[in-house]
C-alpha positions in Angstrom: -3.5 17.6 -33.6 -6.1 17.0 -30.8 -9.0 19.4 -30.6 -9.1 21.8 -27.6 -11.8 23.9 -26.0 -11.2 27.1 -24.1 -12.8 27.1 -20.7 -13.8 30.6 -19.7 -12.3 32.0 -16.4 -14.6 32.2 -13.5 -14.6 32.8 -9.8 -14.3 29.6 -7.6 -15.9 29.7 -4.2 -13.7 28.7 -1.3 -15.3 25.8 0.5 -13.1 26.0 3.6 -9.6 26.8 4.9 -7.4 24.5 6.9 -3.9 24.1 8.2 -3.3 20.6 6.8 -5.0 19.3 3.6 -4.8 15.6 2.8 -6.0 14.8 -0.7 -7.0 11.1 -0.9 -8.0 8.9 2.0 -6.3 5.7 0.9 -3.8 4.0 3.2 -1.4 6.8 3.0 -3.8 9.7 3.2 -5.9 8.3 6.0 -2.8 7.6 8.0 -1.5 11.1 7.4 -4.7 12.7 8.7 -4.8 10.6 11.8 -1.1 11.0 12.6 -1.3 14.8 12.1 -4.2 15.1 14.4 -2.5 13.0 17.1 0.7 15.0 16.7 -1.2 18.2 17.5 -2.6 19.7 14.2 -6.0 21.2 14.9 -7.5 22.1 11.5 -7.2 19.2 9.1 -9.3 18.4 6.0 -9.3 14.9 4.5 -10.6 14.8 0.9 -11.6 11.6 -0.8 -13.3 10.9 -4.2 -15.2 7.8 -2.9 -17.5 7.5 0.0 -15.1 5.5 2.2 -11.4 5.4 3.3 -8.8 2.8 2.5 -8.4 3.1 -1.3 -7.3 -0.3 -2.7 -7.3 -1.7 0.9 -11.0 -1.6 1.1 -12.1 -0.7 -2.4 -10.2 -3.3 -4.4 -10.4 -6.2 -2.0 -6.7 -6.4 -1.4 -7.6 -7.9 2.0 -4.2 -9.1 3.1 -1.1 -7.2 4.3 2.2 -9.1 4.0 5.6 -9.1 5.5 5.0 -7.1 8.7 7.9 -8.8 10.5 11.4 -10.1 9.9 12.8 -13.1 11.7 11.5 -12.7 15.3 10.5 -9.0 15.4 7.7 -6.9 14.0 9.4 -4.0 12.0 6.1 -2.6 10.7 4.0 -1.3 13.6 2.5 2.1 14.2 -0.9 2.7 12.6 -0.6 -0.5 10.5 -0.7 -2.8 13.6 -3.3 -0.5 15.2 -5.7 -1.4 12.4 -5.6 -5.0 13.4 -5.5 -4.4 17.2 -8.7 -2.3 16.9 -10.5 -4.8 14.6 -9.6 -7.8 16.9 -11.1 -5.8 19.8 -14.1 -4.2 18.2 -15.1 -6.9 15.6 -13.7 -10.3 16.9 -13.0 -12.7 14.0 -12.5 -9.9 11.4 -8.8 -10.6 11.1 -6.9 -13.8 10.8 -3.4 -15.0 10.1 -0.3 -15.7 12.1 -0.4 -14.2 15.6 2.1 -11.7 16.8 3.5 -14.1 19.3 4.1 -16.7 16.6 6.6 -14.5 14.7 9.8 -16.4 13.9 8.5 -19.8 14.8 9.9 -22.7 12.7 7.0 -25.1 13.3 6.5 -26.7 9.9 2.8 -27.4 10.5 2.1 -23.8 11.5 4.0 -22.5 8.5 2.0 -24.8 6.2 -1.2 -23.8 8.0 -0.8 -20.3 6.6 1.5 -20.4 3.6 -1.0 -22.1 1.3 -3.2 -18.9 1.7 -0.7 -16.1 1.9 3.0 -15.4 1.7 3.9 -15.9 5.3 7.0 -17.9 5.0 10.5 -16.4 5.1 12.5 -17.0 1.9 15.6 -17.7 4.0 16.6 -20.9 5.7 15.4 -22.1 8.1 11.8 -21.2 7.3 10.2 -18.8 9.9 6.7 -17.7 10.3 6.1 -14.1 9.2 3.4 -11.7 10.4 0.9 -11.3 7.6 -2.7 -10.4 8.3 -5.9 -11.1 6.3 -8.9 -9.0 7.2 -12.6 -8.4 6.6 -12.8 -5.4 4.2 -16.2 -4.0 5.3 -15.1 -4.2 9.0 -11.9 -2.3 8.2 -14.0 0.3 6.3 -16.0 0.9 9.5 -12.8 1.0 11.7 -11.1 3.5 9.5 -14.1 5.8 9.8 -14.1 5.3 13.6 -10.4 6.4 13.7 -11.4 9.6 11.9 -14.4 10.2 14.1 -12.3 10.0 17.2 -10.5 13.1 15.9 -13.7 14.9 14.7 -12.7 18.1 16.5 -9.5 18.2 14.4 -10.4 16.4 11.1 -13.1 17.4 8.7 -14.0 14.6 6.3 -15.0 15.5 2.7 -16.0 12.2 1.0 -17.3 12.3 -2.6 -14.8 15.2 -3.3 -12.2 14.7 -6.0 -9.1 17.0 -5.7 -8.2 17.9 -9.3 -5.7 20.7 -9.5 -3.3 22.5 -7.1 -3.3 26.1 -6.2 0.3 27.4 -6.3 1.8 30.8 -5.4 5.6 31.4 -5.6 6.4 27.7 -5.6 4.3 27.1 -2.5 1.2 25.0 -2.7 -1.7 26.9 -1.1 -4.6 24.4 -1.6 -6.5 22.5 -4.3 -9.5 22.8 -6.6 -11.9 20.0 -6.2 -15.0 18.7 -7.9 -18.2 17.3 -6.3 -22.0 17.2 -6.6 -21.8 20.8 -5.4 -19.7 21.8 -8.4 -16.1 23.1 -8.5 -14.8 24.6 -5.3 -11.5 25.3 -3.6 -9.9 24.3 -0.3 -7.0 26.5 0.9 -4.6 25.6 3.4 -2.7 12.0 -4.8 0.0 11.9 -7.2 -2.1 13.7 -9.6 -1.9 16.8 -7.4 1.9 16.9 -7.3 2.0 16.2 -11.1 -0.3 19.2 -11.6 2.0 21.3 -9.4 4.7 20.9 -12.0 7.2 19.0 -9.8 9.4 16.4 -11.5 8.0 12.9 -11.8 8.5 9.6 -13.7 5.8 7.4 -15.2 5.1 3.7 -14.6 7.4 0.9 -13.3 9.6 -1.8 -14.9 7.4 -4.0 -17.1 8.8 -7.1 -15.4 7.5 -6.1 -12.0 4.1 -6.8 -10.3 3.4 -3.1 -10.3 3.0 -2.8 -14.0 -0.5 -4.2 -14.1 -4.1 -3.6 -13.1 -6.6 -5.8 -11.3 -10.4 -6.0 -10.6 -10.9 -8.4 -7.8 -14.2 -10.2 -7.0 -15.6 -12.5 -4.4 -17.7 -15.6 -4.3 -19.6 -17.5 -1.6 -20.9 -20.9 -1.0 -17.5 -22.8 -1.4 -16.5 -25.9 0.6 -13.1 -24.5 1.5 -12.0 -27.6 3.5 -12.7 -29.9 0.6 -11.0 -27.5 -1.8 -7.8 -27.4 0.3 -7.7 -31.2 0.5 -8.4 -31.6 -3.2 -5.6 -29.2 -4.1 -3.2 -31.0 -1.8 -4.1 -34.4 -3.4 -4.2 -33.2 -7.1 -1.5 -30.6 -7.6 -1.1 -31.3 -11.3 -4.8 -31.2 -12.0 -5.1 -27.9 -10.1 -2.3 -26.3 -12.2 -3.9 -27.6 -15.4 -7.2 -26.0 -14.3 -5.6 -22.7 -13.6 -4.0 -22.6 -17.0 -7.3 -23.5 -18.7 -9.1 -20.8 -16.9 -6.5 -18.3 -18.1 -7.2 -19.4 -21.7 -11.0 -19.0 -21.1 -10.5 -15.5 -19.7 -7.8 -14.3 -22.1 -5.9 -12.7 -19.2 -4.0 -13.9 -16.1 -6.5 -15.0 -13.5 -6.5 -18.1 -11.3 -9.1 -20.3 -9.7 -11.0 -19.0 -6.6 -8.8 -20.1 -3.7 -7.8 -17.3 -1.4 -10.2 -18.0 1.4 -12.1 -15.9 3.9 -14.2 -17.3 6.7 -17.7 -18.7 6.0 -16.9 -20.3 2.7 -16.1 -17.1 0.8 -13.2 -16.8 -1.7 -11.4 -13.9 -3.2 -10.6 -14.1 -6.9 -7.7 -12.1 -8.3 -6.6 -11.4 -11.9 -3.8 -9.4 -13.6 -3.6 -7.3 -16.7 0.0 -6.7 -17.7 1.4 -3.5 -19.3 -1.5 -1.4 -18.1 -1.3 2.3 -17.1 -3.6 3.1 -14.1 -3.6 6.8 -15.2 -5.2 5.8 -18.5 -8.9 5.9 -19.0 -8.6 3.3 -21.8 -6.7 0.8 -19.7 -8.8 1.3 -16.6 -12.0 0.8 -18.6 -10.6 -2.3 -20.4 -9.7 -3.9 -17.1 -13.1 -3.6 -15.5 -15.1 -4.5 -18.6 -12.9 -7.5 -19.4 -13.2 -9.0 -15.9 -16.9 -8.5 -15.5 -17.5 -10.1 -18.9 -15.8 -13.3 -17.9 -17.1 -13.8 -14.3 -20.1 -16.0 -15.2 -17.9 -18.3 -17.4 -15.3 -18.6 -14.6 -18.0 -19.7 -12.1 -19.5 -22.2 -14.6 -16.1 -23.7 -15.3 -15.3 -24.0 -11.6 -18.6 -25.8 -10.9 -17.8 -28.3 -13.7 -14.2 -28.9 -12.8 -14.3 -29.4 -9.0 -18.0 -29.7 -8.1 -17.2 -31.0 -4.6 -15.8 -27.6 -3.7 -17.6 -25.2 -6.1 -21.0 -26.8 -6.6 -22.9 -24.2 -4.6 -20.6 -21.2 -5.5 -22.2 -17.9 -6.3 -21.1 -14.4 -7.1 -20.9 -12.4 -3.9 -19.6 -9.0 -4.9 -17.3 -7.2 -7.3 -14.7 -4.6 -6.1 -16.0 -1.1 -6.5 -12.7 0.2 -7.8 -9.8 -1.0 -10.0 -6.7 -2.3 -8.3 -3.7 -0.2 -9.3 -0.1 -0.4 -8.2 1.9 2.2 -10.0 1.4 5.1 -12.4 3.3 8.3 -11.7 6.3 8.3 -9.4 7.6 11.4 -7.7 11.2 12.5 -8.4 11.9 13.7 -4.8 14.9 14.9 -3.0 16.0 11.3 -2.7 15.2 8.5 -5.2 15.2 5.0 -3.7 16.8 2.3 -5.7 17.9 -1.4 -5.3 21.1 0.1 -3.8 19.1 0.8 -0.6 18.5 -2.9 -0.2 21.8 -4.1 -1.6 24.0 -1.9 0.6 21.8 -1.5 3.7 21.9 2.3 3.4 21.4 4.4 6.5 19.6 7.7 6.4 19.7 10.5 9.0 16.1 11.4 8.0 14.7 7.9 8.2 10.9 7.9 8.7 10.2 4.2 8.3 12.3 1.0 8.8 10.3 -1.7 7.1 10.5 -5.3 6.2 9.5 -5.5 2.5 8.9 -8.1 -0.2 12.3 -7.6 -1.7 14.2 -10.9 -2.0 17.6 -9.2 -2.4 17.9 -8.9 1.4 15.7 -11.8 2.4 12.7 -9.3 2.8 14.7 -7.6 5.6 14.1 -4.1 6.8 15.1 -1.1 4.7 15.3 2.6 5.7 12.9 5.0 3.9 14.1 8.6 4.2 11.9 11.6 4.6 13.5 13.1 1.4 11.7 10.3 -0.6 8.3 12.0 0.0 9.6 15.6 -0.5 9.1 17.0 -4.0 11.8 19.0 -5.7 11.2 22.7 -5.9 7.9 22.9 -4.0 7.2 23.7 -0.4 4.3 22.6 1.8 3.7 19.5 -0.4 4.5 15.9 0.7 3.8 12.9 -1.4 3.7 9.7 0.6 2.2 6.4 -0.5 2.5 4.4 -3.7 3.9 7.3 -5.7 6.9 8.1 -3.4 10.3 8.8 -4.9 11.7 5.5 -6.1 13.2 4.2 -9.4 11.2 1.9 -11.8 12.4 -1.3 -10.0 12.4 -0.5 -6.3 8.9 1.1 -6.5 7.7 -2.5 -6.8 8.8 -3.1 -3.2 7.6 0.1 -1.7 4.0 0.6 -3.0 2.3 -2.0 -0.8 -0.1 -1.2 2.1 2.5 -1.1 4.9 4.8 1.3 3.1 1.8 3.5 2.2 0.7 3.6 5.8 4.2 4.2 7.1 5.1 7.1 4.8 1.6 8.5 5.2 1.9 8.5 9.0 5.3 10.2 8.7 3.9 12.8 6.4 1.1 13.7 8.8 3.5 14.0 11.7 5.8 16.2 9.6 3.0 18.5 8.7 2.0 18.9 12.4 5.6 19.6 13.4 6.0 22.2 10.6 2.9 23.9 11.8 3.9 23.9 15.4 7.4 25.2 14.7 6.4 27.6 12.0 8.6 26.1 9.2 7.9 24.7 5.8 7.8 20.9 5.1 11.2 21.1 3.4 13.1 22.3 6.4 11.0 20.6 9.1 12.7 19.5 12.4 13.2 15.9 11.4 14.5 14.9 14.8 11.1 16.0 16.3 9.3 14.1 13.6 11.2 10.9 14.4 10.6 11.2 18.1 6.9 11.6 17.6 6.8 8.6 15.2 8.6 6.5 17.8 6.0 7.6 20.4 3.3 6.5 17.9 4.8 3.0 18.0 7.0 3.2 15.0 10.4 1.5 15.5 13.2 3.6 13.9 16.9 2.8 13.8 19.4 4.6 16.0 16.6 6.1 18.2 17.3 5.9 21.9 13.6 5.0 22.7 13.6 1.9 20.4 14.8 -1.4 21.9 18.3 -2.5 21.0 17.0 -5.9 20.0 16.0 -4.5 16.6 19.5 -3.3 15.7 21.0 -6.5 17.2 18.7 -8.7 15.1 19.6 -6.9 11.9 23.3 -7.1 12.6 23.1 -10.8 13.6 21.6 -11.6 10.2 23.9 -9.2 8.3 21.0 -7.0 7.1 19.7 -10.1 5.1 22.6 -9.8 2.6 23.6 -13.4 2.9 21.1 -14.5 0.3 22.3 -16.1 -3.0 20.6 -13.3 -4.9 22.5 -10.6 -3.0 25.8 -12.4 -3.4 25.2 -12.8 -7.1 24.3 -9.1 -7.5 27.3 -7.9 -5.4 29.6 -10.0 -7.5 28.3 -8.6 -10.8 30.5 -5.6 -12.0 27.6 -4.2 -13.9 25.3 -4.2 -10.9 28.1 -2.6 -8.8 28.6 0.1 -11.5 24.9 0.9 -11.7 24.1 1.0 -8.0 27.3 1.9 -6.1 26.6 5.6 -6.6 22.8 5.2 -6.2 
């Protein structure tokens, strides 16, 4: 039996009181705070354990957002596209990738121009260019701060503050305890918070999915990226052999430096399977293992392809571990592959997103408000990578766009609940949807959204003409498992 220690009770000073408290300023939390302020909330506190916003987006060098469009239309807009619009205006050259006006083009040269760097090509036939954006992490870090500072009369930022435990009275969350250099304090007004609140949750994702792993990305400079691209094109077998050899050297999945940024910089990814990002042991193992092999990787690259890597040097290591899934909320609605397989419609839809799911050709799926509402707890919403989804579909919903989309919706819902004097469970969802549309979020069946969105989805049968979809629909076991989902 593990040893325990009794912590004596003590009075905790109240640091501040607020109307809306956002714990964690990752993609979901940052979006929630900004959206709530723009929807009218006046007293918001945004709490973040690090000294910057963005979470994995900035802290783990994710640096690319995929699948923002489907066919010829951008289904993921709102705050997600605002990031890139602002960066292109305020820091020219800090984003790159297929332009908005190129969505849906079938130009083979243009598709090849981007597909060797990122997943920009539609899995359907014919191939169409997809809106995916690569960005400069430090510039985005600045821009996220600017978005908060524009709402400084409404949002108070508490960086270096780690929300640790909820404060609950009569099944209503009243605030959180948090730790900082100033000690333990409370604010009244991340998945670990809802887990501490005692609401139902599940743990981890399916072991076969991309979500069941951890990453520590790092960057190198001094690479001749033009030479590297041509060498890869001319020597595909040698390239694959080098990738396999490098995996042996490291002892974990990690490829050659090849995901390029401007100015000869490259991003280096790796992957540790069967890891729990809520485990101290697994997080420590990931970081220690990657850093221990970086010098060997650089030496191997210099020897293998000197024309490209001769002058390569270590530029930086991500300040935080890349995580994809740990605890998943069991909300009022649990998303499953049935949502993609049967193109389910939801009256409380808060996001209509193209995703990375190949069942429906990466087409748009409706995410309901109920998927961020915990069971049995009021005034608590859980957007982001821990929203309510089963162990398979969470793999298609925990990417940056879905975190931003559900975070934006959560912020608007909090503002509407405040304005109308309701709880978050019985919020006026029609008002939430109308504000989201006004914030540039396209939602189905909303009179203010162009008919071309619905017409496009219907023209392509919701993406359910793919061989994978047909195979699943013809499988009796699949139908049995998901028909009632």
